[in-house]
N, C-alpha and C positions, 0 to 999 in steps of 0.2 A: 635277559637279556629282549630285548625286542623283540618280533617278531617281522621275519624280513622279507617282503612281500615285493616279487620281481612284477613289473611290467616291459613286455615283450614286443607291446606293436603301440599305435600314435595311440591317445587315450586321450579327452576332454581335460586341460586341466582343473577347470570347474566341477568333472564328472569325478575325479576321485578326490575330493575336499572332504569326502568322511573320512578316508583312511589320513591323510594329511592332518585330523583333528584328530588321531586315538594313538595316547600317549604312551599303549604299547606298541604298535606300528614301524616298522620304518620301512621308506622306499625306496626301489633303485630304478630306474628307465634307462634297459638299454633294447632301444627295436632295430629294427634291420640285420639279428644274428643268425647266422646259418648254425645247422643243425650240430657241428665240431663245436663248435662257439657258445650255445646253448647249454651242453652236452657238459660241457667245463663248469659252466657257471649257475646251471641248477644245483648242484649240490648245496649251497649256504639256502636256501632259501626254502619258508614256511609256506608260500602260497604263491601262484606264477596267478598273473591275469593277463590275457588274450584277448583278442579276435580273429578272422582269417586267416591274416600271413602265417603266424608262427605256427609250424606244425607239432601237437603234443603228441609226436609216439613214443610205442613203446619203448622203446630206446633210452627217448627222455624220461622217461617215467623209471625208467629202473635207475636210473643216474640220479634219479631227484632224492638225497639219500634222507632230505629232510622231510622233504614234500609231503602236506596234507592239505592244499585246494588247489583247487584250479579253478578261475573266476575266467567264462565268455562272456565280453562286452559285447553281445546278442545274442539273434535266438538260436540260430544253428550251432549245432557240435560237432559236425563232421572233421572237423581238425583235431579231436581231441579221440584218442582212443580210450574210449568210458570202458571198454573190457576190464587190459591193464590197470584203470587209474583204480576201482572196483577191488580190483586183486589186492590191489595194493594199499588197500585201505584210503586212497582217496578220493575224496568229496568232491562233488562236482559240478557248479553253479552254474545258470544262464540268465538273460532277463529276456524272458518271452512277450512282456509288455512294453519293453521300452521305447518301441518302431512305431505301436499300434497309428499312431494319430499320424505319423509321417507319411505313412505307408497308405494309408486313408486319403491323405492328403491328395499325396501325389496321384494316388489312384482317380480322384475328382480333375485334379488338373488336367492329367494324360484326357480325359474324358473329357473337360471342356475343348481341349487345343485342339481334339477331336476335330471335333463337331463344328466347329468356327474355322477350320482350318489354318491354327494359326501359323505355326512354324514353317507351313507352302504361302501362304501370304507376304512373312517377314521376309522369305529367300529369295521370293519376285525383288519383294521392295529393297534388299542390300545388293539386286542384281541392277537394278534401274527399272524396275519395271512396277509402273503403275495402273495394275490389275484388279478392278474391283469385281467383277465379273466372272472370274473362274473360279472365285475361290467365298463362292455364296456358300456358307453353312444352313446347318438347321437350327429350332430351339430345342432344348432339354425339358422344357415346360413338356407335360404327358406326353411325352414320348414313356417308352414303357422301361425300365433299367434290368436287365437280366442278371442276376446273381447266384452265381456258385460257388459255394461255400462260404455260410454266414457264422465262422467263426469270428475272434475279437477286431478284425477287422473289415472281414464284408461286415461285418455289422455294423461297424463305423458307417460305410457307403452307401449302406441305405439310407439312414440318416441323417446327412447331407446329402444324397439325392434326392431323399422328398423330400427336403430344406429347397433345392433348386424344380420343386412341382413335378416333380417323374414321380411318372406310378413303376413299382418294384413289387417281380413275382421274384424269390428265392429258392435253391434249393439245397440244404445240408442233411446230411444222414441221419441229424440229429435235431432236426427242425421240425415241430406236428404245428397243423392249423391252430392248436390255442396259443403257442406262444406268437407264431404267424401274425395274428390275430390282434397280437397287445402290442405288436413292432408297425403295428399298420399297413402289413404289405401283406402281398398274395403268397399262397407254400402252393408249388408243386412239383413234381420232377424232375431229373432232368431234361428230357424228355417237351414238358411242358414248358419249362423256362424260355430254350432254344427255339421255341415255335413262338411262343408269345412276342419278346423283346425285340425291340430296336437298337440296346446297344446290352451286350453282355460283358459280363467284369466275369476271372474267375479268381478267387482265392482259394482254394484247395493247396494242400500240400501234395509232392508229386508222389506218387502210390504206382501200383499195380495198376490197382485201378482205373487211376487217374491221367496214365498217361498218354498223351493224344487222346485226348477226353474229348478237346474237339477237333473232329478228326472230316474226312473228305466225306461223306454221310450222314456227320451231325452239321457241315457247314451248309448239305441239299438238302435238311430239312427249316434250315431258316429261313425268315422272310427275307425275301426281295432288299436290297439294302442296308442290309446287319450292318453292326460296327463293332468290331476286338477290341476286347483292352485286354491288356497280360499284364498285370504289378504284381504279380504272386513267387511262382515260381516256372520255371525254361522250360518244357516237353509238356507242358498239360495242352496248346498248341500243337498239334504235329505242322511245322513250319512250310511245308510242302504243300501240306493240303490247300495250307493258308493264302501260298502266293497264288494258287492255282483258282482257286474262287476269288480274289481280287480280278485276278486277271480273266474273268468269266465277268465281271462286274456281280456277280454276285454278293459277295459281301463289298460294300464301299467305303472301308476302312479297316486300320487299325492300329493302335496306339500300343506300343511293345516296350517296355521296359525292360525283360529277360528273356532269357535263349538257352535254349539247349546246348548251345558250346558259347561260350564265352572267353576271352571279347571277340563278340558277332560283329565283323567287319565287313567279310565283306560277301555277304548272300546275298541272293539276289532279290529278299525281300526289301530289302535298301534301294534298289532302285525305281520302287513303284511310287510315284507322290502320291498313291491315296495311303501311306505308311510313315506313320509317327514314330520317331526314340528313341530312350535316353541310356546311359548305359548302365543298368542298374542302381539307379538312385533311391529305391522307392526310401529306404531308412537314412540318406543323405544328408539329414538338417541339424547343423547345432544344435538343436534342442533333442532329435532321437541320438547325438554320440551322447553328449553330455545322462541322458537318460538313465542309455544301459549301462552308462560307467557307474552310474551312482549307485545306480542295482545289485550292480557285482561289489562293489562299493561294499556298504551297506549289506553285504551277506555276507562276507568275510571280517568285515568288523565284530559281527552279531558270533558268526563261528568262534572267530579267538575269545570272545565274551563268554563263551558258553551256552549262547542263545539262540534258538532255532534261526534258522535261515528260511528265507520265504522260495526261494528257487533252485531246488536240488535236482539233481540232473538225473544221477545212476540211484543207485542202490544201496540205502543204509545199511550199518550193523548191524548183524543180530547176534545175540547172545550166542556163543559157542556151544549152549546146551540144546535153545530153543533148536539154533540151524541143526543140528545135528540130526534132529527130531525130522524136521518137516522139509528139508532143503530136497531129498527124494522126490516130493512132489510138486516143485518148483515147474520142471517140463512139465507134467500131467493138468497140473492146475489153468496154466498160460493153454493149450491148447485145446483144453476146454472151452476157456472161455473163444477163442478162434473159431471152432465147431461151430458153435452159436452162431456166430456173426453172421456165418455162409449162411442160415437158417430162414433168415429174414430181409428183407430190402426197408423196411419201418426206421420208425425212428425210434430208442429203445427208450423207455421210458422209466425200466425197473430193472434190478441186477435181484435175484436172492440168491446168494451161498449156500448150500449147507453142509456141514462136516460133522462126519459122523463117525462111531466106533473110538480107535485110540486118539482118534487126530483133534477129538472134541476135548483132550486134554490138555491142549497146546494154546499159546498165542500163534492164532495162523492167519495177523491181519497181514503178515508180508506176504502170504498164501492170494488171500484175497483181494491185493494192490495186483499181482501177477495175474489174476484170473480178469481182473477189471480191465489190466493192458489186455488182453487177448482178446476181448471184444471188441475193445474202441480201436485196436490200431489199426484195424482194415479200413478206416474212415481216417485216420489221423496220423498212420506212418509213425517215424520215430520221434513227431512229436509228444508222443504216450510214450512212459515210462513207469518201473516199478515202484517209481518214489509218486512220481503225479497223477496218478492214473486215480485214485478217489480228488484229488480237484479236481482235476480234468469233469469227471463224471459231474461232481457238483456245479463245477461252469455251465455246463450241458442241461444239466435238471436231471439227472438219472440218476435215481436213486439205487443204493443201494444197500443189501442188508444182508447181515450177517448170520448163519445159527448155528445151534450146535447138539450135537444129543446121543449119548453115547452106544446109542440102539442105530445098527450098520444092517441089520437085514441077511445075515451072514457072509461078511464081509469084514476083515477085521480094520479097514479105513472103506472108507468111500466119501466121494465129494462131490455134492447135484447141482447142478448152476442150474439154474433160470433164469430165462429171460419175457420180461412183459412186454408186448406195443399195446397202440390201443386198440386194435383188434386181434391182436392174436398173444398166446402163450409157449414157448417151447423151451427143454428142457434136456440134458445130456447129464450121466453120472459116468465116473471113471474111479479106478481102480487101482494100486501095484498087488501083482500078485505076484507070491513067493515063487522068483526064481524062473520067473515068466516076464516077468514088467509090467506098463503098465498098460490099461486095459480099459475102454472105453466099454460101456455093460449094460447101460441104458439110452434110447433117445427115444424123448416124449413117452410112449405107452411101449413100446415098446423093446425088447428084449433079445440083446447083440450079444456078441464079445468081440470085440473089432481092439487090432492096435492103432493107436491113433498116432500114424507115423505114413509121409508119401504122399499119391493123387489116391483123394478119397472121388466116390460115385456115391450120392445122397439120392435113390429115387421111389417117389412115392408112385403108386401103383395097384390098378384090380388084380384082387387075389385068385388069378387063373391061371388055367394053362396053357404054355405060349408066351405069357408077358416074358420070365428071363432070355429064354429064348433070341426073340426079338432085340433086347438088349443086348444080348452076346454078339448073334450076326451084326446087325450095327457096327457095334466097338470094331468087328474083326474086319468090315468093311473098312471104317477110316484105321486102318491098321495098329491099333491101340488093344494093349494088350491086357487080360485081367487076371491078379496075378491073385487076389483073393476076393470070394465072396462070402453076405453073410444075412440071411432073410429073417422075416418079420412078419405077424401078420398080427390084428383083430380079433377075426374069427373065417373061419370056409367060406372064400367067396367072397368075402369084405375087403377094407384097407392094407395094404402089404405094405412094406420097402428093402426094399435090398440095398444092401452098401457094398459096394466095391472097391478093392484096393486095384488100382492099374498103372503100366510104367509110364504112361504120359501125363502131359498137362493135357488136361480137355480143354480146347479151341469152347470159344462160345459157339461158334458157325456149327460144331458137332453138337455139344450141351442140346439147342434149335431143333436141332434133327430129333434128336430120343426122346421130347416133349412131345415133340406131332404122333410117335407113334399110337397106336391106337394103346390107351388104359393108360397110358401114363398120365399123371395127373401134375407132377413136378420134378426139378435133376436139381442137383444144383451141386456145382465142383465144390472141393473142400479140399485145399491144399496144406500140410499139415508139415 
């Protein structure tokens, strides 16, 4: 029996050529299906290929009696229930690289059009107005392009901008000074980029940390006359703040391809002559649509031929025997990674994971991927998962080492994770206590006993009377209730830490007030 593949969204004909050439695969194209029609149809298919229109819900997955694979011809998988797919043993693949060139080219096109006011001049000409004076632009040569987010697309934009003889300064959580020097660009913090740039383009995922990254305060810190480009994700820029900054003259113009709410048709930003916009066209080229379809088609052919797939998104299968031993540690391993990711704002260069005790007897690579995912997802969000975590670490030059020892220093099992940057090393250790659940038992050189869940505050301070009281008083004034507290110290009167579990998310301004207290050295909010 041939493998039955359903294509439920429009795809490039050339993109599905690998499927057409496979002698063991039979294709059916049925687009525009509503959920009821898809529920009925999916029963007979081994694989499903979608773009963004088809919603692959849990109901659809549960109705798919033969389904073994879902391919998303694009980057995001928001329209696929990954948890349900994983539960049912269905592998999901996507095409993360297929639109890189297209998105980078669109960014440069928007940058150039913005600098030279091309859309505005064209509209005037169409309306019978020959006006050369109003539409005087600026050259890109010798201007500084600030790039926030230097992943695949950001790096391509940097290379193209250098071709325009622009100066480039970039920030990325995985960018080091050495990497920047190799690329021939400048390296800085987000604040450095914002203050130095004549043009600013963003290329980050939309995460808690990046939502409204360019806000009222950021615009105020920029050069007068700065120009803004967003071809990444709606929501990275505070659209209301951008409107105000343009009206005030602080921002000279903006080029936008993505928006917080789409379709984006009636926002007041579109009434401003300084704004140019396109309807989310970053990946809308013939080549990109063909490329993502080819990537997914090749993975489907490989999968059903028993070969490895290039772009898996969800967790691959683990033998039941191994899974039964390591499954209880999945949540702990990820949380150890999340915890460590909050301990530094520097680029991660190396991750060391040590498994001690009985865990040393098992294949723990799945736990390692899970820990690395916990570290990377602070900056990569849903772009990193259990399967691609190691690949993403390699892509960003982060070395990952796995160690095992049967000696666990009094524990039955112990996982120790160490994170190295150019200047610092942080480590955290955790275990499962019989009947009590997960515990963090060591942070750097301090012995603690912390339940890794909820809202945590990690505070470094001088060990002296009154330090704990000052923190407690300030949190009480902010109406933040302390649920638990752990303290540790290196020596009497020396350095010490507090680990607090609180009932509320601690806001940045509250952290600043804590840091301002006497003898408080550092404060980190860690949400687990």
